[in-house]
Residue frames as a rotation matrix with the C-alpha (Angstrom) as fourth column:
MET 1
-0.716 -0.677 -0.168 -34.21
-0.303 0.084 0.949 17.43
-0.629 0.731 -0.265 47.03
VAL 2
0.365 0.884 -0.291 -36.37
-0.622 -0.001 -0.783 17.24
-0.693 0.467 0.549 43.91
PHE 3
-0.698 -0.530 0.481 -36.21
-0.032 0.695 0.718 14.26
-0.715 0.486 -0.502 41.53
GLN 4
-0.006 0.654 -0.757 -37.74
-0.998 -0.055 -0.039 13.48
-0.067 0.755 0.653 38.18
ILE 5
0.129 0.110 0.986 -39.01
-0.282 0.957 -0.070 9.91
-0.951 -0.269 0.155 38.18
ASP 6
0.034 -0.239 -0.970 -37.52
-0.999 -0.022 -0.029 8.14
-0.014 0.971 -0.240 35.16
SER 7
0.654 0.288 0.699 -38.56
-0.356 0.933 -0.052 4.54
-0.667 -0.215 0.713 34.53
GLY 8
0.929 -0.348 -0.128 -35.99
-0.008 0.328 -0.945 4.42
0.370 0.879 0.302 31.71
ALA 9
0.079 -0.929 0.361 -33.08
-0.757 -0.292 -0.584 5.00
0.648 -0.227 -0.727 34.11
SER 10
0.387 0.023 -0.922 -31.72
0.279 0.950 0.141 1.91
0.879 -0.312 0.362 35.86
ARG 11
-0.319 -0.566 -0.760 -29.89
0.926 -0.018 -0.376 3.99
0.199 -0.824 0.530 38.50
THR 12
0.830 0.511 -0.225 -30.73
0.556 -0.794 0.246 7.09
-0.053 -0.329 -0.943 40.51
ILE 13
-0.231 -0.933 0.275 -28.41
0.953 -0.274 -0.130 9.97
0.197 0.232 0.953 39.61
ILE 14
0.713 0.377 -0.591 -28.02
0.523 -0.848 0.090 13.53
-0.467 -0.373 -0.801 40.86
SER 15
0.758 -0.410 0.506 -26.23
0.258 -0.525 -0.811 16.45
0.599 0.746 -0.292 39.27
ARG 16
-0.251 -0.938 -0.239 -22.86
0.780 -0.050 -0.623 17.78
0.573 -0.343 0.745 40.35
ASN 17
-0.525 0.114 0.844 -24.51
-0.265 -0.964 -0.034 21.01
0.809 -0.242 0.536 41.44
THR 18
0.591 0.800 0.106 -26.99
-0.420 0.193 0.887 19.14
0.689 -0.568 0.450 43.65
PHE 19
0.509 -0.480 -0.714 -24.19
0.677 0.736 -0.012 17.06
0.531 -0.477 0.700 45.19
ASN 20
-0.573 -0.799 0.185 -22.12
0.538 -0.537 -0.650 20.15
0.618 -0.272 0.737 46.04
ARG 21
-0.323 0.515 0.794 -25.13
-0.478 -0.813 0.333 22.00
0.817 -0.272 0.509 47.45
PHE 22
0.681 0.726 0.094 -26.56
-0.472 0.337 0.815 19.28
0.560 -0.600 0.572 49.69
PHE 23
0.845 -0.414 -0.337 -23.33
0.528 0.748 0.402 17.58
0.086 -0.518 0.851 50.74
ALA 24
0.452 -0.688 0.568 -20.98
-0.108 -0.674 -0.731 20.56
0.886 0.269 -0.378 51.05
SER 25
0.259 -0.324 0.910 -20.47
-0.932 -0.331 0.147 20.27
0.254 -0.886 -0.388 54.83
ASN 26
0.088 -0.178 0.980 -20.47
-0.523 0.829 0.198 16.48
-0.848 -0.530 -0.021 55.05
ARG 27
0.200 -0.074 -0.977 -19.00
-0.977 0.064 -0.205 15.31
0.078 0.995 -0.059 51.75
PRO 28
0.711 0.097 0.696 -19.30
-0.292 0.942 0.166 11.50
-0.640 -0.321 0.698 51.42
LYS 29
-0.443 -0.893 0.074 -16.63
-0.396 0.269 0.878 9.34
-0.805 0.360 -0.473 49.83
LEU 30
0.488 0.591 -0.642 -17.31
-0.823 0.067 -0.564 8.53
-0.290 0.804 0.519 46.21
TYR 31
-0.158 -0.469 0.869 -16.78
-0.092 0.883 0.460 5.02
-0.983 -0.007 -0.182 44.92
ALA 32
-0.923 -0.214 -0.321 -16.44
-0.338 0.046 0.940 3.74
-0.186 0.976 -0.115 41.37
PRO 33
-0.015 0.988 -0.153 -19.85
-0.979 -0.045 -0.198 3.20
-0.202 0.147 0.968 39.70
ASP 34
-0.188 0.010 0.982 -21.10
-0.197 0.979 -0.048 -0.36
-0.962 -0.203 -0.182 39.48
ILE 35
0.302 0.268 0.915 -22.11
0.834 0.390 -0.390 0.18
-0.462 0.881 -0.106 35.83
GLN 36
-0.851 -0.494 -0.178 -21.17
0.317 -0.754 0.576 2.55
-0.419 0.433 0.798 33.04
PRO 37
0.077 0.989 -0.124 -24.38
0.408 -0.145 -0.901 4.52
-0.910 0.019 -0.415 32.39
VAL 38
-0.945 -0.246 0.217 -25.31
0.290 -0.318 0.903 5.39
-0.153 0.916 0.372 28.84
THR 39
-0.454 0.821 -0.346 -28.31
-0.727 -0.566 -0.389 7.09
-0.515 0.075 0.854 27.24
TRP 40
0.360 0.676 0.643 -31.07
-0.037 0.699 -0.714 5.14
-0.932 0.234 0.277 25.52
GLY 41
0.997 0.036 0.072 -29.86
0.065 0.163 -0.984 3.68
-0.047 0.986 0.160 22.22
ASP 42
0.327 -0.942 -0.073 -26.23
0.795 0.233 0.560 3.95
-0.511 -0.242 0.825 23.38
GLU 43
0.830 0.038 0.556 -26.10
0.414 -0.710 -0.570 7.46
0.373 0.703 -0.605 21.89
CYS 44
0.104 -0.839 0.535 -23.51
-0.368 -0.532 -0.763 8.67
0.924 -0.117 -0.364 24.38
THR 45
-0.114 -0.264 -0.958 -21.83
0.752 0.607 -0.257 7.68
0.650 -0.749 0.130 27.63
LEU 46
0.811 0.427 0.400 -22.84
0.039 -0.722 0.691 9.55
0.584 -0.545 -0.602 30.75
LYS 47
-0.283 -0.959 0.033 -19.87
0.136 -0.074 -0.988 10.95
0.949 -0.275 0.152 32.64
VAL 48
0.819 0.567 -0.087 -20.14
0.113 -0.011 0.994 10.40
0.562 -0.824 -0.073 36.40
MET 49
0.121 -0.752 0.648 -17.99
-0.814 -0.448 -0.368 11.42
0.567 -0.483 -0.667 39.35
GLY 50
-0.898 -0.358 -0.256 -18.83
-0.165 0.813 -0.559 8.23
0.408 -0.460 -0.789 41.25
ARG 51
0.170 0.971 -0.170 -21.47
-0.068 0.184 0.981 6.86
0.983 -0.155 0.097 43.57
PHE 52
-0.892 -0.354 0.283 -22.18
-0.298 -0.012 -0.955 6.84
0.341 -0.935 -0.094 47.29
PHE 53
-0.298 0.799 -0.523 -24.82
0.723 0.547 0.423 5.60
0.623 -0.252 -0.740 49.73
THR 54
-0.883 0.076 0.462 -27.14
-0.287 -0.868 -0.406 7.97
0.371 -0.491 0.788 51.55
GLU 55
-0.694 0.710 -0.122 -30.18
0.515 0.370 -0.773 7.90
-0.504 -0.599 -0.622 53.78
ALA 56
-0.886 0.451 0.109 -33.27
-0.156 -0.510 0.846 8.62
0.437 0.733 0.522 51.68
ARG 57
-0.697 0.715 -0.061 -36.76
0.240 0.153 -0.959 9.33
-0.676 -0.683 -0.278 52.99
PHE 58
-0.818 0.574 -0.043 -40.04
-0.243 -0.276 0.930 9.17
0.522 0.771 0.365 51.09
LYS 59
0.304 0.946 0.114 -43.27
-0.366 0.005 0.931 9.66
0.880 -0.325 0.347 53.06
ASN 60
0.672 -0.022 0.740 -42.85
-0.733 0.121 0.669 7.35
-0.104 -0.992 0.065 56.07
ILE 61
0.918 -0.387 0.082 -40.19
0.396 0.900 -0.184 5.12
-0.002 0.201 0.980 54.46
THR 62
0.572 -0.818 -0.066 -36.47
-0.767 -0.562 0.309 5.50
-0.290 -0.126 -0.949 55.19
LYS 63
0.923 -0.311 0.227 -33.87
0.368 0.885 -0.285 3.54
-0.112 0.347 0.931 53.25
PHE 64
0.192 -0.938 -0.289 -30.07
-0.318 -0.338 0.886 3.55
-0.928 -0.078 -0.363 52.79
LEU 65
0.772 0.303 0.559 -29.69
0.415 0.426 -0.804 3.66
-0.482 0.852 0.203 49.00
PRO 66
-0.296 -0.936 0.190 -26.99
0.737 -0.097 0.669 4.20
-0.608 0.338 0.719 46.35
VAL 67
0.813 0.462 -0.356 -26.79
0.159 -0.763 -0.627 7.41
-0.561 0.453 -0.693 44.31
MET 68
0.040 -0.777 0.628 -24.68
0.998 0.067 0.020 8.25
-0.058 0.626 0.778 41.28
VAL 69
0.345 -0.023 -0.938 -23.23
0.182 -0.979 0.091 11.74
-0.921 -0.202 -0.334 40.85
GLY 70
0.624 -0.060 0.779 -23.05
0.782 0.069 -0.620 13.11
-0.017 0.996 0.090 37.33
LYS 71
-0.445 -0.865 -0.232 -20.32
0.806 -0.500 0.316 15.44
-0.389 -0.046 0.920 36.15
ALA 72
-0.688 0.279 0.669 -22.88
0.339 -0.692 0.637 17.61
0.641 0.666 0.382 34.34
ASP 73
-0.857 0.495 -0.146 -25.49
-0.120 -0.465 -0.877 19.91
-0.502 -0.734 0.458 35.83
GLY 74
-0.703 0.659 -0.269 -28.89
-0.259 0.115 0.959 18.56
0.663 0.744 0.090 34.89
THR 75
0.253 0.911 0.326 -32.11
-0.797 0.006 0.604 17.10
0.548 -0.413 0.728 36.26
ASN 76
-0.662 -0.375 0.648 -31.93
-0.705 0.604 -0.371 14.71
-0.253 -0.703 -0.665 39.20
LEU 77
-0.082 0.597 -0.798 -33.31
-0.711 0.526 0.467 11.37
0.698 0.606 0.381 38.00
LEU 78
-0.142 0.145 0.979 -34.93
-0.821 0.535 -0.199 8.85
-0.552 -0.833 0.043 40.34
GLY 79
-0.473 -0.199 -0.858 -34.16
-0.785 0.538 0.307 5.53
0.401 0.819 -0.411 38.67
ARG 80
0.360 0.716 -0.598 -35.63
-0.441 0.695 0.567 2.06
0.822 0.060 0.566 38.91
ASN 81
-0.372 -0.559 -0.741 -33.25
0.367 0.645 -0.671 0.94
0.852 -0.522 -0.035 41.68
TRP 82
-0.976 0.117 0.182 -35.26
-0.216 -0.481 -0.850 3.15
-0.012 -0.869 0.495 44.07
PHE 83
-0.308 0.934 -0.182 -38.68
-0.657 -0.071 0.750 1.98
0.688 0.351 0.636 42.86
ILE 84
0.103 0.360 -0.927 -38.93
0.270 0.887 0.374 -1.25
0.957 -0.289 -0.006 44.87
PRO 85
-0.712 -0.402 -0.575 -37.52
0.635 -0.020 -0.772 0.14
0.299 -0.916 0.269 48.17
PHE 86
-0.914 0.372 -0.164 -40.08
-0.249 -0.831 -0.497 2.97
-0.321 -0.413 0.852 48.11
GLY 87
-0.373 0.816 0.442 -42.91
0.582 0.576 -0.573 0.99
-0.722 0.043 -0.690 46.50
LEU 88
-0.218 0.233 -0.948 -43.05
-0.508 -0.856 -0.093 3.26
-0.833 0.462 0.305 43.44
SER 89
-0.296 0.128 0.947 -44.58
0.757 0.635 0.151 2.51
-0.582 0.762 -0.285 40.05
VAL 90
-0.666 0.044 -0.745 -45.19
-0.389 -0.872 0.296 4.55
-0.637 0.487 0.598 36.91
ALA 91
-0.590 0.551 0.591 -48.42
0.770 0.603 0.206 4.11
-0.243 0.576 -0.780 34.94
GLY 92
0.428 0.863 0.270 -50.62
0.903 -0.394 -0.174 6.39
-0.044 0.318 -0.947 32.84
ILE 93
-0.021 -0.342 0.939 -50.33
0.377 -0.873 -0.309 10.17
0.926 0.348 0.147 32.66
ASN 94
0.044 -0.057 -0.997 -49.13
0.998 0.050 0.042 11.77
0.048 -0.997 0.059 35.88
SER 95
0.032 -0.054 -0.998 -48.51
0.354 -0.933 0.062 15.40
-0.935 -0.355 -0.010 34.93
LEU 96
0.421 0.128 0.898 -48.77
0.900 -0.184 -0.396 17.88
0.115 0.975 -0.193 32.10
GLU 97
-0.371 -0.528 -0.764 -46.87
0.492 -0.809 0.320 21.02
-0.788 -0.258 0.560 31.23
PRO 98
0.625 0.704 -0.336 -48.41
0.106 -0.503 -0.858 23.79
-0.773 0.501 -0.389 29.09
GLY 99
-0.224 -0.665 0.712 -47.22
0.876 0.183 0.446 24.05
-0.427 0.724 0.542 25.52
VAL 100
-0.815 -0.149 -0.560 -47.17
-0.046 -0.947 0.319 26.91
-0.577 0.286 0.765 23.05
ASP 101
-0.642 0.562 -0.522 -49.57
-0.725 -0.220 0.653 25.73
0.252 0.797 0.548 20.35
PHE 102
-0.001 0.604 -0.797 -50.93
-0.095 0.794 0.601 22.51
0.995 0.076 0.057 21.87
ASN 103
-0.851 -0.266 0.453 -52.12
-0.428 -0.147 -0.891 22.67
0.304 -0.953 0.012 25.44
PRO 104
0.018 0.898 -0.440 -54.79
-0.148 0.438 0.887 20.03
0.989 0.049 0.141 26.12
SER 105
0.144 0.115 0.983 -56.03
-0.980 -0.124 0.158 19.31
0.140 -0.986 0.094 29.62
LEU 106
-0.819 -0.460 0.342 -55.37
-0.534 0.830 -0.162 16.04
-0.210 -0.315 -0.926 31.41
GLU 107
-0.121 0.866 0.486 -59.02
-0.128 0.472 -0.872 15.08
-0.984 -0.167 0.053 31.05
ASP 108
0.564 0.288 -0.773 -58.86
-0.757 -0.193 -0.624 15.74
-0.330 0.938 0.109 27.30
LEU 109
-0.337 -0.792 -0.510 -55.90
-0.898 0.432 -0.078 13.41
0.282 0.432 -0.857 26.89
LYS 110
-0.725 0.092 0.683 -57.58
-0.345 0.809 -0.476 10.70
-0.596 -0.581 -0.554 28.95
GLN 111
0.342 0.940 0.025 -60.38
-0.365 0.157 -0.918 10.64
-0.866 0.304 0.396 26.35
LEU 112
-0.011 -0.411 -0.912 -58.02
-1.000 0.005 0.010 9.77
0.000 0.912 -0.411 23.50
PRO 113
0.863 0.414 -0.289 -58.45
-0.434 0.901 -0.009 6.16
0.257 0.134 0.957 22.35
ALA 114
0.197 -0.874 -0.444 -54.71
0.014 0.455 -0.890 5.48
0.980 0.169 0.101 22.64
VAL 115
-0.681 -0.431 0.592 -54.79
-0.523 -0.279 -0.805 6.55
0.512 -0.858 -0.035 26.31
SER 116
-0.044 0.777 0.628 -58.16
-0.976 0.101 -0.194 5.22
-0.214 -0.621 0.754 27.44
GLY 117
-0.878 -0.334 0.344 -57.78
-0.264 0.935 0.237 1.94
-0.401 0.117 -0.909 25.55
GLU 118
0.003 0.952 0.305 -61.34
0.242 0.295 -0.924 2.20
-0.970 0.076 -0.230 24.21
GLY 119
0.907 0.340 0.250 -61.08
0.289 -0.067 -0.955 1.81
-0.308 0.938 -0.159 20.45
THR 120
-0.021 -0.965 0.260 -58.26
0.894 0.098 0.437 2.69
-0.447 0.242 0.861 18.11
GLY 121
0.101 0.089 -0.991 -59.56
-0.105 -0.989 -0.099 5.91
-0.989 0.114 -0.090 16.59
CYS 122
0.671 0.196 0.715 -59.47
0.667 0.263 -0.697 6.82
-0.324 0.945 0.046 12.90
TYR 123
-0.494 -0.848 -0.192 -56.73
0.554 -0.477 0.683 8.35
-0.671 0.231 0.705 10.78
ARG 124
0.613 0.789 0.047 -58.13
0.597 -0.424 -0.681 11.41
-0.518 0.446 -0.730 9.03
GLY 125
0.002 -0.707 -0.707 -54.97
-0.226 -0.689 0.688 12.76
-0.974 0.159 -0.161 7.42
PRO 126
0.272 0.042 -0.961 -53.93
-0.948 -0.158 -0.275 12.67
-0.163 0.987 -0.003 3.76
PRO 127
0.987 0.083 -0.135 -53.37
-0.116 0.959 -0.258 9.33
0.108 0.270 0.957 1.99
LEU 128
0.367 -0.897 0.247 -50.06
-0.453 0.060 0.890 7.68
-0.813 -0.438 -0.384 2.87
ASN 129
0.945 -0.152 -0.288 -47.71
-0.224 0.340 -0.913 6.90
0.237 0.928 0.288 0.01
PRO 130
0.575 -0.781 0.243 -44.68
-0.108 0.223 0.969 5.02
-0.811 -0.583 0.044 1.31
PRO 131
0.161 -0.595 -0.788 -41.62
-0.967 -0.256 -0.004 5.06
-0.199 0.762 -0.616 -0.97
LEU 132
0.829 0.140 0.541 -41.13
-0.054 0.983 -0.173 1.88
-0.556 0.114 0.823 -2.97
HIS 133
-0.266 -0.925 0.270 -38.17
0.193 0.223 0.955 0.39
-0.944 0.307 0.119 -4.77
PRO 134
-0.328 0.120 -0.937 -38.03
-0.784 -0.588 0.199 1.60
-0.527 0.800 0.287 -8.41
LEU 135
-0.719 -0.011 -0.695 -38.40
-0.529 0.656 0.538 -1.96
0.450 0.754 -0.478 -9.71
ALA 136
-0.817 0.448 0.363 -41.15
-0.111 0.495 -0.861 -2.96
-0.566 -0.744 -0.355 -7.26
ARG 137
-0.731 0.639 -0.240 -44.21
-0.195 0.141 0.971 -4.59
0.654 0.756 0.021 -8.77
PRO 138
-0.132 0.762 0.633 -47.65
-0.979 -0.201 0.037 -4.71
0.156 -0.615 0.773 -7.13
VAL 139
-0.949 -0.131 -0.286 -48.46
-0.074 0.977 -0.202 -7.92
0.306 -0.171 -0.937 -5.30
TYR 140
-0.058 0.985 0.160 -52.06
-0.886 -0.124 0.446 -9.15
0.459 -0.116 0.881 -5.08
HIS 141
-0.967 -0.249 -0.061 -52.55
-0.179 0.826 -0.535 -11.69
0.183 -0.506 -0.843 -2.31
ARG 142
-0.192 0.957 -0.219 -55.89
-0.159 0.189 0.969 -13.44
0.968 0.221 0.116 -2.27
ALA 143
0.168 0.355 0.920 -57.83
-0.942 -0.218 0.256 -13.70
0.292 -0.909 0.297 0.98
ARG 144
-0.854 -0.491 -0.171 -56.87
-0.391 0.824 -0.411 -16.61
0.343 -0.284 -0.895 3.20
ARG 145
0.062 0.870 -0.488 -59.41
-0.022 0.490 0.871 -19.17
0.998 -0.043 0.050 4.20
VAL 146
-0.591 -0.156 0.792 -60.52
-0.763 -0.210 -0.611 -19.11
0.262 -0.965 0.005 7.82
PRO 147
-0.960 0.264 -0.093 -62.09
0.280 0.906 -0.319 -21.91
0.000 -0.332 -0.943 9.87
PHE 148
-0.329 0.919 0.218 -65.87
0.382 -0.082 0.921 -22.13
0.864 0.387 -0.324 9.53
ALA 149
0.184 0.407 -0.895 -66.25
0.975 0.037 0.217 -21.47
0.122 -0.913 -0.390 13.26
LEU 150
-0.440 -0.448 -0.778 -64.65
0.577 -0.805 0.136 -18.02
-0.687 -0.389 0.613 12.83
THR 151
-0.600 0.193 0.777 -66.66
0.726 -0.278 0.629 -16.97
0.337 0.941 0.026 9.78
SER 152
0.473 0.874 0.112 -69.42
0.718 -0.456 0.526 -15.19
0.511 -0.169 -0.843 11.71
LYS 153
0.524 -0.346 -0.778 -66.92
0.593 -0.507 0.625 -13.47
-0.611 -0.789 -0.060 14.02
MET 154
-0.616 -0.747 0.252 -64.91
0.681 -0.342 0.648 -12.33
-0.397 0.571 0.719 10.99
GLU 155
-0.239 0.617 0.750 -68.03
0.721 -0.405 0.563 -10.79
0.651 0.675 -0.348 9.46
GLU 156
0.742 0.514 -0.431 -68.87
0.665 -0.477 0.575 -9.05
0.090 -0.713 -0.695 12.75
ALA 157
0.083 -0.806 -0.586 -65.33
0.602 -0.428 0.674 -7.62
-0.794 -0.409 0.450 13.03
ILE 158
-0.715 -0.328 0.617 -65.36
0.699 -0.339 0.630 -6.42
0.003 0.882 0.472 9.41
ASN 159
0.149 0.870 0.470 -68.78
0.707 -0.426 0.565 -4.79
0.692 0.248 -0.678 9.76
ALA 160
0.648 0.046 -0.761 -67.69
0.692 -0.454 0.562 -3.11
-0.319 -0.890 -0.325 13.02
ASN 161
-0.403 -0.876 -0.264 -64.71
0.588 -0.469 0.659 -1.51
-0.701 0.110 0.704 11.25
VAL 162
-0.586 0.276 0.762 -66.94
0.684 -0.336 0.648 -0.35
0.435 0.901 0.008 8.40
VAL 163
0.519 0.849 -0.097 -69.46
0.743 -0.392 0.542 1.20
0.422 -0.353 -0.835 10.81
LYS 164
0.430 -0.435 -0.791 -66.66
0.612 -0.504 0.610 3.04
-0.664 -0.746 0.050 12.64
GLY 165
0.971 -0.053 -0.234 -65.45
-0.201 -0.706 -0.679 4.46
-0.129 0.706 -0.696 9.34
MET 166
0.174 -0.967 0.186 -62.09
-0.457 0.088 0.885 2.72
-0.872 -0.239 -0.427 9.61
TRP 167
-0.694 -0.352 0.628 -62.66
0.313 0.638 0.703 0.53
-0.648 0.685 -0.333 6.53
VAL 168
-0.141 0.614 -0.776 -64.30
-0.801 -0.532 -0.276 1.34
-0.582 0.583 0.567 3.20
PRO 169
0.267 0.290 0.919 -66.01
0.166 0.926 -0.340 -1.52
-0.949 0.244 0.199 1.31
MET 170
-0.223 -0.359 -0.906 -64.60
-0.869 -0.348 0.352 -2.19
-0.442 0.866 -0.234 -2.19
ARG 171
0.825 0.555 0.109 -65.78
-0.425 0.735 -0.528 -4.65
-0.373 0.389 0.842 -4.80
TYR 172
0.769 -0.639 0.016 -62.37
0.456 0.532 -0.713 -4.99
0.447 0.556 0.701 -6.42
ALA 173
0.777 -0.594 -0.209 -59.03
-0.095 -0.438 0.894 -4.50
-0.622 -0.675 -0.397 -4.68
GLY 174
0.389 -0.731 0.561 -55.79
0.902 0.426 -0.070 -3.80
-0.188 0.533 0.825 -6.40
PRO 175
0.442 -0.377 -0.814 -53.23
-0.456 0.687 -0.566 -3.60
0.772 0.621 0.132 -7.62
TRP 176
-0.736 -0.672 0.081 -51.98
-0.386 0.320 -0.865 -4.25
0.556 -0.668 -0.495 -4.07
ALA 177
0.494 0.863 0.109 -53.83
-0.587 0.238 0.774 -6.59
0.642 -0.446 0.624 -1.73
SER 178
-0.691 -0.717 0.093 -52.64
-0.509 0.391 -0.767 -8.05
0.514 -0.577 -0.635 1.60
PRO 179
-0.130 0.677 -0.725 -54.37
0.298 0.724 0.623 -10.85
0.946 -0.135 -0.296 3.52
LEU 180
0.288 0.334 0.898 -56.05
-0.752 -0.501 0.428 -10.43
0.592 -0.798 0.107 6.91
VAL 181
-0.597 -0.440 -0.671 -54.93
0.158 0.755 -0.636 -12.20
0.786 -0.486 -0.381 10.07
PRO 182
0.471 0.820 0.325 -57.66
-0.249 -0.230 0.941 -12.67
0.847 -0.524 0.096 12.71
VAL 183
-0.705 -0.700 -0.115 -56.31
-0.004 0.165 -0.986 -12.36
0.710 -0.694 -0.119 16.25
PRO 184
0.192 0.844 -0.501 -58.61
0.623 0.289 0.727 -13.52
0.758 -0.452 -0.470 19.11
ASN 185
-0.298 -0.165 0.940 -59.26
-0.529 -0.791 -0.307 -11.01
0.795 -0.589 0.149 21.88
ASN 186
-0.992 -0.129 -0.012 -59.79
-0.054 0.496 -0.867 -12.00
0.118 -0.859 -0.499 25.50
ASN 187
-0.464 0.883 0.062 -63.50
-0.561 -0.239 -0.792 -11.12
-0.685 -0.403 0.607 25.25
GLY 188
-0.095 0.414 0.905 -64.06
0.396 0.850 -0.348 -13.60
-0.913 0.325 -0.245 22.41
THR 189
0.867 0.376 -0.327 -64.09
-0.105 -0.503 -0.858 -11.06
-0.487 0.778 -0.397 19.56
LEU 190
0.357 -0.752 0.554 -61.54
0.913 0.406 -0.038 -10.86
-0.196 0.519 0.832 16.77
ARG 191
0.414 -0.368 -0.832 -58.99
-0.202 -0.929 0.310 -8.15
-0.888 0.039 -0.459 16.05
LEU 192
0.834 -0.024 0.551 -58.27
0.514 0.396 -0.761 -7.99
-0.200 0.918 0.342 12.34
CYS 193
0.212 -0.854 -0.475 -54.65
-0.216 -0.515 0.830 -7.32
-0.953 -0.074 -0.294 11.39
THR 194
0.936 0.046 -0.349 -53.03
-0.350 0.020 -0.936 -7.11
-0.036 0.999 0.035 7.97
ASP 195
0.437 -0.803 0.405 -50.09
0.380 0.573 0.726 -9.26
-0.815 -0.164 0.555 6.94
TYR 196
0.866 -0.165 -0.472 -47.76
-0.454 -0.655 -0.604 -7.13
-0.210 0.737 -0.642 4.79
SER 197
0.168 -0.904 0.393 -44.82
-0.335 0.323 0.885 -9.55
-0.927 -0.281 -0.249 5.00
ALA 198
-0.276 -0.257 0.926 -45.41
0.633 0.676 0.376 -11.02
-0.723 0.690 -0.024 1.52
THR 199
0.529 0.572 0.627 -46.76
0.848 -0.349 -0.398 -7.91
-0.009 0.743 -0.670 -0.23
VAL 200
0.916 -0.077 0.393 -45.63
0.009 -0.977 -0.212 -4.39
0.401 0.198 -0.895 0.63
ASN 201
0.806 -0.588 0.063 -42.78
-0.183 -0.147 0.972 -4.99
-0.562 -0.795 -0.226 3.09
PRO 202
0.199 -0.807 0.556 -40.32
0.733 0.499 0.462 -6.57
-0.650 0.316 0.691 0.58
SER 203
0.244 -0.043 0.969 -40.81
0.876 -0.418 -0.240 -3.56
0.415 0.907 -0.064 -1.72
LEU 204
0.987 0.117 0.110 -40.07
0.054 -0.887 0.458 -0.92
0.152 -0.446 -0.882 0.92
PRO 205
0.149 -0.982 0.115 -36.52
-0.078 -0.128 -0.989 0.45
0.986 0.138 -0.095 1.27
MET 206
0.372 -0.091 -0.924 -34.89
0.843 0.450 0.295 -0.47
0.389 -0.889 0.244 4.56
ASP 207
0.946 -0.007 0.324 -34.32
-0.130 -0.925 0.357 2.38
0.297 -0.380 -0.876 7.01
SER 208
0.062 -0.997 -0.044 -30.70
-0.025 0.043 -0.999 3.18
0.998 0.063 -0.022 7.78
TYR 209
-0.882 -0.296 0.367 -31.56
-0.337 -0.149 -0.930 3.83
0.330 -0.944 0.032 11.43
ARG 210
-0.536 0.700 -0.471 -34.07
0.730 0.665 0.158 2.05
0.424 -0.259 -0.868 13.59
THR 211
0.113 0.693 0.712 -37.08
-0.026 -0.714 0.699 3.92
0.993 -0.097 -0.063 14.96
SER 212
-0.835 -0.427 0.348 -36.67
-0.306 -0.165 -0.938 5.10
0.458 -0.889 0.007 18.55
THR 213
-0.340 0.718 -0.607 -38.93
0.787 0.571 0.234 3.58
0.514 -0.398 -0.760 21.19
SER 214
0.565 0.630 0.533 -41.22
0.192 -0.729 0.657 5.75
0.803 -0.268 -0.533 23.30
GLU 215
0.812 -0.318 -0.489 -38.91
0.528 0.046 0.848 5.20
-0.247 -0.947 0.205 26.30
GLU 216
-0.220 -0.950 0.223 -35.93
0.960 -0.170 0.220 6.47
-0.171 0.262 0.950 24.28
ILE 217
-0.128 0.238 0.963 -37.83
0.520 -0.811 0.269 9.55
0.845 0.535 -0.020 23.16
PHE 218
0.860 0.497 0.113 -38.94
0.150 -0.459 0.876 10.45
0.487 -0.736 -0.470 26.69
ALA 219
0.572 -0.711 -0.409 -35.46
0.700 0.163 0.695 9.84
-0.427 -0.684 0.591 28.11
SER 220
-0.256 -0.711 0.655 -33.88
0.935 -0.354 -0.019 12.06
0.246 0.608 0.755 25.44
LEU 221
0.554 0.526 0.645 -35.85
0.353 -0.850 0.390 15.02
0.754 0.011 -0.657 26.83
SER 222
0.874 -0.296 0.387 -33.52
-0.486 -0.496 0.720 15.12
-0.021 -0.817 -0.577 29.84
LEU 223
0.699 -0.667 -0.256 -30.20
0.392 0.657 -0.644 13.80
0.598 0.350 0.721 28.53
TRP 224
0.768 -0.614 -0.182 -27.07
-0.030 -0.319 0.947 13.98
-0.640 -0.722 -0.264 30.67
ARG 225
0.787 -0.542 0.294 -24.20
0.416 0.115 -0.902 15.12
0.455 0.833 0.316 28.51
């Protein structure tokens, strides 16, 4: 039986077709599910036939574990309730499937800053112009004072961003200006963040719907409906 490992699923679930194919001769009794499964973001309720316990083997490990049976025919999902019994964990990139227009190799993706964790990379697209309220007025926030002990580290962090091409020096800023917030890294350096809470954020229209998390996006690729 083939499963897709899904760290976003709290329970292991198989399709109706898989249940009928593998348990046709020895059909187990189905019990009421212990939870009502839903998709990420509570978009819809997953319809299930019930759950049962079965003997599951992975490598040299054998366990007696619960399985939900979905009413739809879809991908079999190995959920988190099987992770600990089989000693499973999900981290990094484990597989790739070829695309139509974008088909990088696994090694290519590992070199990306967001994957390797080395640096943040640079945005090279067109300037971003977020929509503002019609009556919004520019807010200029002067730079905050930092402790004298952090002055040299602040200068080093600023110069590092300029050298990488992430920041462009300007003599005068405006009409918008947001203050920096230095965040200490574990290695003793500073990570410079921008505080938009008192400048741009109040002038931005509020989204009607929240942004989906990465887990919700990945889980939506194999929805059970």
